[in-house]
MIKEKOL-392030 format. One record per residue (C-alpha): x, y, z. Coordinates in steps of 0.1 Angstrom, whole numbers, plus 5000, padded with zeros to 4 digits. Layout:
! residues N
+------+------+------+
!    x !    y !    z !
+------+------+------+
!    X !    Y !    Z !
...
+------+------+------+
This chain:
! residues 607
+------+------+------+
!    x !    y !    z !
+------+------+------+
! 7765 ! 6772 ! 1669 !
! 7768 ! 6771 ! 1707 !
! 7776 ! 6739 ! 1726 !
! 7748 ! 6728 ! 1750 !
! 7769 ! 6703 ! 1769 !
! 7792 ! 6728 ! 1786 !
! 7792 ! 6761 ! 1805 !
! 7822 ! 6782 ! 1813 !
! 7817 ! 6806 ! 1842 !
! 7840 ! 6828 ! 1863 !
! 7832 ! 6837 ! 1899 !
! 7841 ! 6873 ! 1906 !
! 7835 ! 6895 ! 1936 !
! 7851 ! 6917 ! 1962 !
! 7875 ! 6902 ! 1988 !
! 7856 ! 6882 ! 2015 !
! 7823 ! 6881 ! 1998 !
! 7823 ! 6843 ! 1997 !
! 7836 ! 6831 ! 1963 !
! 7857 ! 6803 ! 1976 !
! 7831 ! 6793 ! 2002 !
! 7804 ! 6791 ! 1975 !
! 7826 ! 6768 ! 1954 !
! 7831 ! 6746 ! 1986 !
! 7793 ! 6742 ! 1987 !
! 7790 ! 6734 ! 1949 !
! 7817 ! 6708 ! 1953 !
! 7800 ! 6691 ! 1983 !
! 7766 ! 6692 ! 1967 !
! 7777 ! 6680 ! 1932 !
! 7776 ! 6643 ! 1944 !
! 7809 ! 6635 ! 1926 !
! 7832 ! 6633 ! 1956 !
! 7838 ! 6612 ! 1986 !
! 7837 ! 6629 ! 2019 !
! 7875 ! 6623 ! 2024 !
! 7882 ! 6642 ! 1992 !
! 7866 ! 6674 ! 2005 !
! 7882 ! 6681 ! 2039 !
! 7880 ! 6715 ! 2056 !
! 7871 ! 6749 ! 2041 !
! 7885 ! 6769 ! 2012 !
! 7892 ! 6737 ! 1994 !
! 7906 ! 6755 ! 1963 !
! 7931 ! 6776 ! 1984 !
! 7958 ! 6750 ! 1983 !
! 7986 ! 6774 ! 1983 !
! 8004 ! 6778 ! 2017 !
! 8001 ! 6817 ! 2017 !
! 7964 ! 6815 ! 2007 !
! 7957 ! 6792 ! 2038 !
! 7977 ! 6815 ! 2061 !
! 7961 ! 6848 ! 2050 !
! 7926 ! 6836 ! 2042 !
! 7926 ! 6851 ! 2007 !
! 7927 ! 6838 ! 1972 !
! 7959 ! 6847 ! 1953 !
! 7958 ! 6826 ! 1922 !
! 7929 ! 6820 ! 1898 !
! 7920 ! 6783 ! 1897 !
! 7900 ! 6760 ! 1874 !
! 7877 ! 6732 ! 1883 !
! 7848 ! 6713 ! 1866 !
! 7817 ! 6698 ! 1880 !
! 7788 ! 6680 ! 1862 !
! 7752 ! 6689 ! 1867 !
! 7723 ! 6673 ! 1848 !
! 7746 ! 6660 ! 1821 !
! 7763 ! 6694 ! 1816 !
! 7799 ! 6700 ! 1824 !
! 7804 ! 6734 ! 1842 !
! 7839 ! 6748 ! 1841 !
! 7843 ! 6771 ! 1872 !
! 7870 ! 6796 ! 1874 !
! 7877 ! 6809 ! 1910 !
! 7894 ! 6844 ! 1909 !
! 7910 ! 6865 ! 1936 !
! 7891 ! 6894 ! 1952 !
! 7919 ! 6916 ! 1964 !
! 7925 ! 6945 ! 1942 !
! 7963 ! 6939 ! 1941 !
! 7956 ! 6906 ! 1922 !
! 7934 ! 6922 ! 1896 !
! 7958 ! 6909 ! 1869 !
! 7947 ! 6874 ! 1877 !
! 7911 ! 6883 ! 1871 !
! 7918 ! 6902 ! 1839 !
! 7936 ! 6873 ! 1821 !
! 7912 ! 6844 ! 1830 !
! 7880 ! 6862 ! 1821 !
! 7887 ! 6855 ! 1784 !
! 7880 ! 6818 ! 1791 !
! 7844 ! 6823 ! 1803 !
! 7811 ! 6830 ! 1788 !
! 7794 ! 6842 ! 1819 !
! 7801 ! 6855 ! 1853 !
! 7787 ! 6849 ! 1888 !
! 7789 ! 6884 ! 1904 !
! 7789 ! 6877 ! 1942 !
! 7778 ! 6907 ! 1964 !
! 7777 ! 6906 ! 2002 !
! 7741 ! 6911 ! 2014 !
! 7753 ! 6935 ! 2042 !
! 7781 ! 6954 ! 2025 !
! 7767 ! 6956 ! 1990 !
! 7789 ! 6965 ! 1960 !
! 7825 ! 6973 ! 1971 !
! 7855 ! 6989 ! 1952 !
! 7867 ! 6955 ! 1937 !
! 7830 ! 6947 ! 1927 !
! 7832 ! 6976 ! 1903 !
! 7865 ! 6966 ! 1890 !
! 7857 ! 6931 ! 1883 !
! 7823 ! 6938 ! 1868 !
! 7839 ! 6964 ! 1845 !
! 7863 ! 6939 ! 1832 !
! 7836 ! 6912 ! 1828 !
! 7814 ! 6936 ! 1808 !
! 7843 ! 6946 ! 1787 !
! 7848 ! 6911 ! 1774 !
! 7811 ! 6906 ! 1769 !
! 7803 ! 6881 ! 1797 !
! 7768 ! 6874 ! 1807 !
! 7764 ! 6885 ! 1844 !
! 7744 ! 6866 ! 1870 !
! 7741 ! 6884 ! 1903 !
! 7743 ! 6864 ! 1935 !
! 7735 ! 6882 ! 1967 !
! 7754 ! 6861 ! 1992 !
! 7756 ! 6859 ! 2031 !
! 7718 ! 6865 ! 2034 !
! 7721 ! 6847 ! 2068 !
! 7740 ! 6876 ! 2084 !
! 7722 ! 6895 ! 2111 !
! 7728 ! 6928 ! 2094 !
! 7719 ! 6915 ! 2059 !
! 7699 ! 6938 ! 2036 !
! 7695 ! 6918 ! 2004 !
! 7670 ! 6939 ! 1986 !
! 7689 ! 6971 ! 1992 !
! 7721 ! 6954 ! 1981 !
! 7704 ! 6942 ! 1950 !
! 7692 ! 6978 ! 1943 !
! 7728 ! 6990 ! 1947 !
! 7741 ! 6963 ! 1922 !
! 7715 ! 6977 ! 1897 !
! 7727 ! 7012 ! 1903 !
! 7763 ! 7000 ! 1897 !
! 7753 ! 6985 ! 1863 !
! 7737 ! 7017 ! 1852 !
! 7768 ! 7036 ! 1864 !
! 7790 ! 7014 ! 1843 !
! 7769 ! 7022 ! 1812 !
! 7752 ! 6988 ! 1809 !
! 7725 ! 6985 ! 1782 !
! 7689 ! 6977 ! 1791 !
! 7694 ! 6940 ! 1783 !
! 7725 ! 6937 ! 1805 !
! 7710 ! 6958 ! 1834 !
! 7679 ! 6933 ! 1834 !
! 7703 ! 6907 ! 1850 !
! 7691 ! 6874 ! 1865 !
! 7697 ! 6873 ! 1903 !
! 7694 ! 6849 ! 1932 !
! 7700 ! 6849 ! 1969 !
! 7723 ! 6826 ! 1988 !
! 7741 ! 6817 ! 2019 !
! 7773 ! 6798 ! 2013 !
! 7778 ! 6793 ! 2050 !
! 7744 ! 6775 ! 2053 !
! 7747 ! 6758 ! 2019 !
! 7716 ! 6770 ! 2000 !
! 7704 ! 6793 ! 1973 !
! 7668 ! 6808 ! 1970 !
! 7647 ! 6831 ! 1950 !
! 7633 ! 6847 ! 1981 !
! 7657 ! 6858 ! 2010 !
! 7629 ! 6852 ! 2035 !
! 7625 ! 6815 ! 2026 !
! 7654 ! 6793 ! 2035 !
! 7664 ! 6769 ! 2007 !
! 7678 ! 6734 ! 2011 !
! 7706 ! 6733 ! 1985 !
! 7724 ! 6752 ! 1957 !
! 7704 ! 6734 ! 1930 !
! 7685 ! 6767 ! 1921 !
! 7718 ! 6784 ! 1914 !
! 7730 ! 6756 ! 1892 !
! 7696 ! 6756 ! 1874 !
! 7699 ! 6793 ! 1868 !
! 7735 ! 6789 ! 1855 !
! 7723 ! 6763 ! 1829 !
! 7693 ! 6784 ! 1819 !
! 7709 ! 6819 ! 1818 !
! 7746 ! 6814 ! 1810 !
! 7750 ! 6806 ! 1772 !
! 7771 ! 6777 ! 1761 !
! 7803 ! 6785 ! 1743 !
! 7804 ! 6794 ! 1706 !
! 7819 ! 6764 ! 1689 !
! 7836 ! 6770 ! 1655 !
! 7844 ! 6734 ! 1651 !
! 7852 ! 6734 ! 1614 !
! 7875 ! 6764 ! 1615 !
! 7912 ! 6761 ! 1620 !
! 7925 ! 6758 ! 1656 !
! 7928 ! 6790 ! 1677 !
! 7936 ! 6789 ! 1714 !
! 7946 ! 6818 ! 1736 !
! 7970 ! 6809 ! 1764 !
! 7957 ! 6827 ! 1796 !
! 7974 ! 6806 ! 1823 !
! 8008 ! 6788 ! 1827 !
! 8012 ! 6759 ! 1850 !
! 8045 ! 6741 ! 1857 !
! 8054 ! 6704 ! 1864 !
! 8088 ! 6691 ! 1873 !
! 8080 ! 6661 ! 1850 !
! 8068 ! 6677 ! 1819 !
! 8077 ! 6714 ! 1821 !
! 8054 ! 6742 ! 1811 !
! 8016 ! 6735 ! 1808 !
! 7996 ! 6760 ! 1788 !
! 7960 ! 6765 ! 1798 !
! 7933 ! 6782 ! 1778 !
! 7900 ! 6779 ! 1760 !
! 7898 ! 6766 ! 1725 !
! 7884 ! 6794 ! 1704 !
! 7879 ! 6774 ! 1672 !
! 7888 ! 6740 ! 1658 !
! 7899 ! 6712 ! 1678 !
! 7933 ! 6702 ! 1694 !
! 7947 ! 6666 ! 1693 !
! 7974 ! 6647 ! 1711 !
! 8006 ! 6648 ! 1689 !
! 7993 ! 6676 ! 1668 !
! 8018 ! 6700 ! 1651 !
! 8008 ! 6736 ! 1659 !
! 8021 ! 6771 ! 1653 !
! 8028 ! 6793 ! 1684 !
! 8020 ! 6830 ! 1676 !
! 8041 ! 6849 ! 1700 !
! 8049 ! 6886 ! 1709 !
! 8064 ! 6909 ! 1682 !
! 8048 ! 6886 ! 1654 !
! 8073 ! 6858 ! 1662 !
! 8063 ! 6824 ! 1651 !
! 8075 ! 6789 ! 1657 !
! 8063 ! 6753 ! 1653 !
! 8057 ! 6729 ! 1682 !
! 8042 ! 6696 ! 1690 !
! 8014 ! 6690 ! 1716 !
! 8026 ! 6660 ! 1737 !
! 7993 ! 6655 ! 1756 !
! 7959 ! 6672 ! 1760 !
! 7942 ! 6675 ! 1794 !
! 7907 ! 6688 ! 1803 !
! 7895 ! 6698 ! 1837 !
! 7876 ! 6672 ! 1857 !
! 7864 ! 6678 ! 1892 !
! 7894 ! 6691 ! 1912 !
! 7920 ! 6678 ! 1888 !
! 7927 ! 6672 ! 1852 !
! 7923 ! 6640 ! 1830 !
! 7941 ! 6632 ! 1797 !
! 7921 ! 6630 ! 1765 !
! 7929 ! 6623 ! 1729 !
! 7912 ! 6655 ! 1716 !
! 7892 ! 6685 ! 1727 !
! 7868 ! 6707 ! 1707 !
! 7860 ! 6744 ! 1705 !
! 7846 ! 6757 ! 1737 !
! 7866 ! 6733 ! 1760 !
! 7891 ! 6747 ! 1785 !
! 7922 ! 6726 ! 1781 !
! 7958 ! 6722 ! 1795 !
! 7983 ! 6714 ! 1769 !
! 8017 ! 6697 ! 1776 !
! 8049 ! 6699 ! 1755 !
! 8049 ! 6735 ! 1742 !
! 8084 ! 6747 ! 1754 !
! 8088 ! 6785 ! 1756 !
! 8052 ! 6794 ! 1754 !
! 8041 ! 6826 ! 1772 !
! 8008 ! 6839 ! 1785 !
! 7990 ! 6858 ! 1757 !
! 8004 ! 6835 ! 1729 !
! 7980 ! 6820 ! 1704 !
! 7982 ! 6783 ! 1696 !
! 7971 ! 6780 ! 1660 !
! 7968 ! 6752 ! 1634 !
! 8001 ! 6747 ! 1615 !
! 7986 ! 6732 ! 1583 !
! 7959 ! 6744 ! 1560 !
! 7950 ! 6781 ! 1560 !
! 7973 ! 6809 ! 1572 !
! 7973 ! 6809 ! 1611 !
! 7959 ! 6839 ! 1627 !
! 7967 ! 6852 ! 1662 !
! 7939 ! 6862 ! 1687 !
! 7942 ! 6896 ! 1703 !
! 7969 ! 6894 ! 1731 !
! 7959 ! 6899 ! 1767 !
! 7957 ! 6936 ! 1777 !
! 7963 ! 6941 ! 1814 !
! 7962 ! 6974 ! 1833 !
! 7997 ! 6988 ! 1839 !
! 8014 ! 6985 ! 1873 !
! 8011 ! 7016 ! 1896 !
! 8038 ! 7007 ! 1923 !
! 8076 ! 7000 ! 1921 !
! 8102 ! 6986 ! 1944 !
! 8139 ! 6980 ! 1940 !
! 8151 ! 6944 ! 1945 !
! 8187 ! 6937 ! 1951 !
! 8208 ! 6910 ! 1966 !
! 8213 ! 6909 ! 2004 !
! 8247 ! 6924 ! 2012 !
! 8244 ! 6928 ! 2049 !
! 8270 ! 6914 ! 2073 !
! 8246 ! 6884 ! 2081 !
! 8241 ! 6875 ! 2044 !
! 8244 ! 6839 ! 2032 !
! 8237 ! 6823 ! 2066 !
! 8202 ! 6811 ! 2059 !
! 8194 ! 6813 ! 2022 !
! 8204 ! 6790 ! 1993 !
! 8200 ! 6816 ! 1966 !
! 8219 ! 6848 ! 1973 !
! 8235 ! 6860 ! 1941 !
! 8223 ! 6885 ! 1914 !
! 8220 ! 6856 ! 1889 !
! 8197 ! 6837 ! 1912 !
! 8176 ! 6868 ! 1917 !
! 8174 ! 6876 ! 1880 !
! 8164 ! 6839 ! 1871 !
! 8137 ! 6839 ! 1898 !
! 8122 ! 6872 ! 1886 !
! 8122 ! 6861 ! 1850 !
! 8105 ! 6829 ! 1860 !
! 8078 ! 6849 ! 1878 !
! 8072 ! 6871 ! 1848 !
! 8061 ! 6840 ! 1828 !
! 8031 ! 6835 ! 1851 !
! 8023 ! 6869 ! 1866 !
! 8010 ! 6892 ! 1838 !
! 8006 ! 6922 ! 1861 !
! 8043 ! 6923 ! 1870 !
! 8071 ! 6942 ! 1853 !
! 8109 ! 6938 ! 1859 !
! 8135 ! 6961 ! 1845 !
! 8173 ! 6960 ! 1854 !
! 8185 ! 6994 ! 1866 !
! 8214 ! 7004 ! 1844 !
! 8248 ! 7005 ! 1860 !
! 8237 ! 6985 ! 1891 !
! 8230 ! 6949 ! 1900 !
! 8194 ! 6958 ! 1911 !
! 8160 ! 6955 ! 1895 !
! 8130 ! 6978 ! 1895 !
! 8101 ! 6954 ! 1901 !
! 8066 ! 6970 ! 1894 !
! 8032 ! 6957 ! 1905 !
! 7997 ! 6965 ! 1915 !
! 8004 ! 6973 ! 1952 !
! 8023 ! 6965 ! 1982 !
! 8004 ! 6932 ! 1989 !
! 8010 ! 6921 ! 1952 !
! 8047 ! 6926 ! 1956 !
! 8050 ! 6913 ! 1992 !
! 8034 ! 6880 ! 1982 !
! 8062 ! 6875 ! 1957 !
! 8088 ! 6884 ! 1982 !
! 8073 ! 6861 ! 2009 !
! 8072 ! 6833 ! 1983 !
! 8108 ! 6839 ! 1973 !
! 8121 ! 6838 ! 2010 !
! 8103 ! 6805 ! 2016 !
! 8120 ! 6791 ! 1986 !
! 8154 ! 6800 ! 2000 !
! 8162 ! 6834 ! 1986 !
! 8178 ! 6863 ! 2004 !
! 8172 ! 6898 ! 1991 !
! 8170 ! 6935 ! 2001 !
! 8139 ! 6956 ! 1990 !
! 8137 ! 6994 ! 1989 !
! 8108 ! 7016 ! 1998 !
! 8077 ! 7013 ! 1977 !
! 8074 ! 7041 ! 1952 !
! 8044 ! 7050 ! 1930 !
! 8051 ! 7052 ! 1893 !
! 8050 ! 7088 ! 1881 !
! 8043 ! 7095 ! 1845 !
! 8043 ! 7127 ! 1824 !
! 8015 ! 7136 ! 1800 !
! 8017 ! 7167 ! 1779 !
! 8043 ! 7182 ! 1802 !
! 8022 ! 7176 ! 1833 !
! 8033 ! 7150 ! 1859 !
! 8006 ! 7126 ! 1869 !
! 8003 ! 7100 ! 1897 !
! 7979 ! 7071 ! 1903 !
! 7949 ! 7077 ! 1924 !
! 7928 ! 7052 ! 1942 !
! 7892 ! 7050 ! 1956 !
! 7895 ! 7042 ! 1993 !
! 7865 ! 7028 ! 2012 !
! 7866 ! 7029 ! 2050 !
! 7839 ! 7014 ! 2072 !
! 7842 ! 7025 ! 2108 !
! 7820 ! 7030 ! 2140 !
! 7809 ! 7067 ! 2141 !
! 7828 ! 7072 ! 2173 !
! 7861 ! 7063 ! 2156 !
! 7854 ! 7085 ! 2125 !
! 7875 ! 7115 ! 2135 !
! 7909 ! 7099 ! 2134 !
! 7901 ! 7084 ! 2100 !
! 7891 ! 7118 ! 2085 !
! 7922 ! 7134 ! 2100 !
! 7947 ! 7108 ! 2087 !
! 7932 ! 7104 ! 2052 !
! 7931 ! 7143 ! 2050 !
! 7968 ! 7146 ! 2058 !
! 7975 ! 7123 ! 2030 !
! 7957 ! 7144 ! 2004 !
! 7925 ! 7122 ! 2004 !
! 7892 ! 7139 ! 1996 !
! 7858 ! 7128 ! 2008 !
! 7835 ! 7118 ! 1980 !
! 7806 ! 7102 ! 1998 !
! 7795 ! 7093 ! 2034 !
! 7766 ! 7071 ! 2044 !
! 7755 ! 7052 ! 2075 !
! 7749 ! 7015 ! 2074 !
! 7737 ! 7000 ! 2107 !
! 7764 ! 7005 ! 2133 !
! 7791 ! 7016 ! 2108 !
! 7798 ! 7047 ! 2088 !
! 7808 ! 7040 ! 2052 !
! 7831 ! 7067 ! 2037 !
! 7844 ! 7068 ! 2002 !
! 7876 ! 7088 ! 1996 !
! 7897 ! 7096 ! 1965 !
! 7934 ! 7096 ! 1975 !
! 7968 ! 7095 ! 1958 !
! 7982 ! 7059 ! 1957 !
! 8013 ! 7071 ! 1976 !
! 7991 ! 7082 ! 2004 !
! 7979 ! 7046 ! 2009 !
! 8015 ! 7034 ! 2018 !
! 8015 ! 7028 ! 2055 !
! 7979 ! 7041 ! 2060 !
! 7962 ! 7007 ! 2067 !
! 7984 ! 7001 ! 2098 !
! 7979 ! 7035 ! 2111 !
! 7941 ! 7035 ! 2107 !
! 7939 ! 7002 ! 2124 !
! 7958 ! 7014 ! 2153 !
! 7939 ! 7047 ! 2156 !
! 7906 ! 7029 ! 2155 !
! 7915 ! 7000 ! 2178 !
! 7912 ! 6975 ! 2149 !
! 7876 ! 6984 ! 2141 !
! 7881 ! 6999 ! 2107 !
! 7874 ! 6979 ! 2075 !
! 7896 ! 6992 ! 2047 !
! 7894 ! 6985 ! 2009 !
! 7908 ! 7004 ! 1979 !
! 7907 ! 7002 ! 1941 !
! 7927 ! 7018 ! 1913 !
! 7909 ! 7048 ! 1897 !
! 7934 ! 7062 ! 1872 !
! 7962 ! 7089 ! 1868 !
! 7957 ! 7125 ! 1877 !
! 7980 ! 7156 ! 1881 !
! 8005 ! 7152 ! 1909 !
! 7994 ! 7163 ! 1943 !
! 8016 ! 7181 ! 1968 !
! 8040 ! 7163 ! 1991 !
! 8027 ! 7138 ! 2017 !
! 8041 ! 7137 ! 2052 !
! 8065 ! 7109 ! 2058 !
! 8072 ! 7089 ! 2090 !
! 8070 ! 7112 ! 2119 !
! 8096 ! 7093 ! 2140 !
! 8132 ! 7086 ! 2136 !
! 8148 ! 7053 ! 2142 !
! 8175 ! 7038 ! 2164 !
! 8204 ! 7025 ! 2144 !
! 8229 ! 7001 ! 2158 !
! 8266 ! 7013 ! 2157 !
! 8280 ! 6980 ! 2168 !
! 8279 ! 6944 ! 2157 !
! 8271 ! 6915 ! 2181 !
! 8241 ! 6902 ! 2200 !
! 8215 ! 6925 ! 2217 !
! 8219 ! 6924 ! 2255 !
! 8191 ! 6930 ! 2280 !
! 8212 ! 6956 ! 2298 !
! 8217 ! 6976 ! 2267 !
! 8181 ! 6974 ! 2256 !
! 8168 ! 6985 ! 2290 !
! 8186 ! 7018 ! 2287 !
! 8170 ! 7024 ! 2253 !
! 8134 ! 7014 ! 2257 !
! 8124 ! 7044 ! 2277 !
! 8130 ! 7066 ! 2246 !
! 8120 ! 7042 ! 2219 !
! 8100 ! 7012 ! 2208 !
! 8124 ! 6983 ! 2202 !
! 8124 ! 6959 ! 2172 !
! 8150 ! 6934 ! 2187 !
! 8150 ! 6912 ! 2218 !
! 8179 ! 6900 ! 2239 !
! 8199 ! 6874 ! 2220 !
! 8191 ! 6887 ! 2185 !
! 8221 ! 6894 ! 2163 !
! 8226 ! 6929 ! 2151 !
! 8251 ! 6947 ! 2130 !
! 8263 ! 6982 ! 2123 !
! 8236 ! 7001 ! 2103 !
! 8207 ! 6978 ! 2114 !
! 8176 ! 6995 ! 2126 !
! 8168 ! 6982 ! 2161 !
! 8140 ! 7005 ! 2172 !
! 8118 ! 7035 ! 2167 !
! 8129 ! 7068 ! 2182 !
! 8104 ! 7089 ! 2202 !
! 8117 ! 7119 ! 2184 !
! 8119 ! 7128 ! 2147 !
! 8157 ! 7123 ! 2144 !
! 8177 ! 7091 ! 2138 !
! 8200 ! 7081 ! 2167 !
! 8230 ! 7057 ! 2167 !
! 8229 ! 7034 ! 2197 !
! 8247 ! 7004 ! 2212 !
! 8222 ! 6975 ! 2219 !
! 8251 ! 6953 ! 2227 !
! 8262 ! 6972 ! 2258 !
! 8269 ! 6949 ! 2287 !
! 8271 ! 6957 ! 2324 !
! 8306 ! 6961 ! 2335 !
! 8317 ! 6935 ! 2360 !
! 8340 ! 6945 ! 2389 !
! 8348 ! 6931 ! 2424 !
! 8332 ! 6962 ! 2440 !
! 8297 ! 6958 ! 2454 !
! 8273 ! 6981 ! 2436 !
! 8240 ! 6994 ! 2447 !
! 8211 ! 6977 ! 2429 !
! 8232 ! 6949 ! 2414 !
! 8204 ! 6923 ! 2420 !
! 8178 ! 6946 ! 2404 !
! 8158 ! 6925 ! 2378 !
! 8155 ! 6940 ! 2343 !
! 8120 ! 6945 ! 2329 !
! 8119 ! 6947 ! 2292 !
! 8090 ! 6955 ! 2270 !
! 8081 ! 6930 ! 2243 !
! 8098 ! 6939 ! 2210 !
! 8075 ! 6952 ! 2181 !
! 8073 ! 6924 ! 2155 !
! 8063 ! 6937 ! 2121 !
! 8050 ! 6917 ! 2092 !
! 8066 ! 6920 ! 2058 !
! 8039 ! 6944 ! 2045 !
! 8043 ! 6965 ! 2076 !
! 8080 ! 6966 ! 2072 !
! 8079 ! 6977 ! 2036 !
! 8054 ! 7005 ! 2045 !
! 8075 ! 7016 ! 2074 !
! 8109 ! 7023 ! 2058 !
! 8120 ! 7055 ! 2043 !
! 8140 ! 7063 ! 2011 !
! 8174 ! 7057 ! 2028 !
! 8164 ! 7024 ! 2042 !
! 8160 ! 6987 ! 2031 !
! 8141 ! 6956 ! 2042 !
! 8165 ! 6926 ! 2045 !
! 8145 ! 6895 ! 2037 !
! 8159 ! 6860 ! 2044 !
! 8142 ! 6826 ! 2050 !
! 8145 ! 6830 ! 2088 !
! 8142 ! 6868 ! 2094 !
! 8129 ! 6902 ! 2082 !
! 8152 ! 6930 ! 2093 !
! 8153 ! 6968 ! 2087 !
! 8186 ! 6985 ! 2079 !
! 8200 ! 7016 ! 2064 !
! 8213 ! 7016 ! 2029 !
! 8246 ! 7030 ! 2040 !
! 8257 ! 7009 ! 2071 !
! 8285 ! 7030 ! 2084 !
! 8276 ! 7062 ! 2104 !
! 8304 ! 7082 ! 2087 !
! 8291 ! 7074 ! 2052 !
! 8256 ! 7084 ! 2062 !
! 8268 ! 7118 ! 2075 !
! 8288 ! 7124 ! 2043 !
! 8257 ! 7116 ! 2022 !
! 8236 ! 7140 ! 2044 !
! 8261 ! 7168 ! 2039 !
! 8263 ! 7161 ! 2002 !
! 8225 ! 7165 ! 1998 !
! 8224 ! 7196 ! 2018 !
! 8251 ! 7211 ! 1997 !
+------+------+------+
């Protein structure tokens, strides 16, 4: 039988289509919160990086009550790099709100999340959001969503999905986009009417699949998942069904259910509830929590997450400036932190590189791994990171590489540079359409062609391009892709950069350092205007003599140094370079710091 007092729904969409804003409205209109409890926007984005970047990184659970029914809501990330977060939490839901921007229509990540939702059998409910936009085209967007369902092979019943129109910014949902509503009650009514309650096998033995791990400094690991069958009680002895058919017995210290923005402790919870369990040491994502007594415990199918496509090499920071800012600087610290990340981040892979003290860290994209790196540096870690490399695999003797669907929206007058740059990186045009003032182009491109492409496209189009991509699959390896066209300036001295030395260099290069910045031998201090690397001395000072020199009072005019973000730095470097990451700085450097060592290595490769 199905429970009628509960609904479990996931909100899925492309990035920036309004998931978190819609949840803000649901929270404010639920009537269960004081005004002081819901301050600002993006209430669920509590992570510091989420606030700074304006994106959702981690999936989150909340619960609201409406007409006596508890609605468990799971907010999911919209960016393709965090698809692993979406894949693991969908197993907790019975239905999905599929949000689509009324102007943009379905985008690459919409296809990805809808595919995953249909695979696990969720009932879709389509919400055409942002109907208040001046360029909104809600009915056309709805038609494109229907085409997407058909393209994904949905049957007649699934393709006949319920839908509604909304404006999260204005705070209403309506059946007619031309009629302004006054609240989100029509959407909540549709959720109660269309989304089925969870199947409740209350009399069967306990089964619960762990889909999320939380951590508390007071109680340790907290396992979060939905009860598939049976019931769970405080103090209950359970069997943990782990990877490789491993089993062990554990005791549940306390049971929590989600309530509003937090959790509350209960004595027991039944099948269909989403719970957080305390006291299960060593539990991992994908483990089944089963009853220890009675019948033979059975494990639920483990989570199956798409494999990573991009890899970077992580190592300790061994530059001359290491250890000045960070608290955790050794290989042991780095290994422990990566192991801890593996417990929560199901889309991540970490493998030690034999014979070295480095680690091959694999993820879904540059952003996925850069968020990990940024989090580590804020925790006090120092590390060096190599150039991102796509993961090549061999199938039946043929080398294959990952391909991605790239969508670029750009004004027609800026289309030329986009076509040229994507073409240089082996991208092929699949579809081109015009939407209002923008041209919408769909490309198929090797994943390695995307590395560094976003920055170049934004520069070439004066920041007007809107860029999204989604993993498609592996195909035969394409030909080589052009690398960085410019060489770099490499410091051959250690010390502090001086304005006099930088002025002599800025005419032939774009500088990465400013006067007073500390540099060392082998550190990259600028981008050369030519293709070759050049060793320079940014610490060069003006010689002081007692002779009067012409122009001695001439003021020095320096251009502002180019400041690159962590993602831009990772995309910028070449194979013989590293990004040095510390809590206070991001620096570029050569792997071999000494000029003589780099020359020897160059001769060895030529030979």
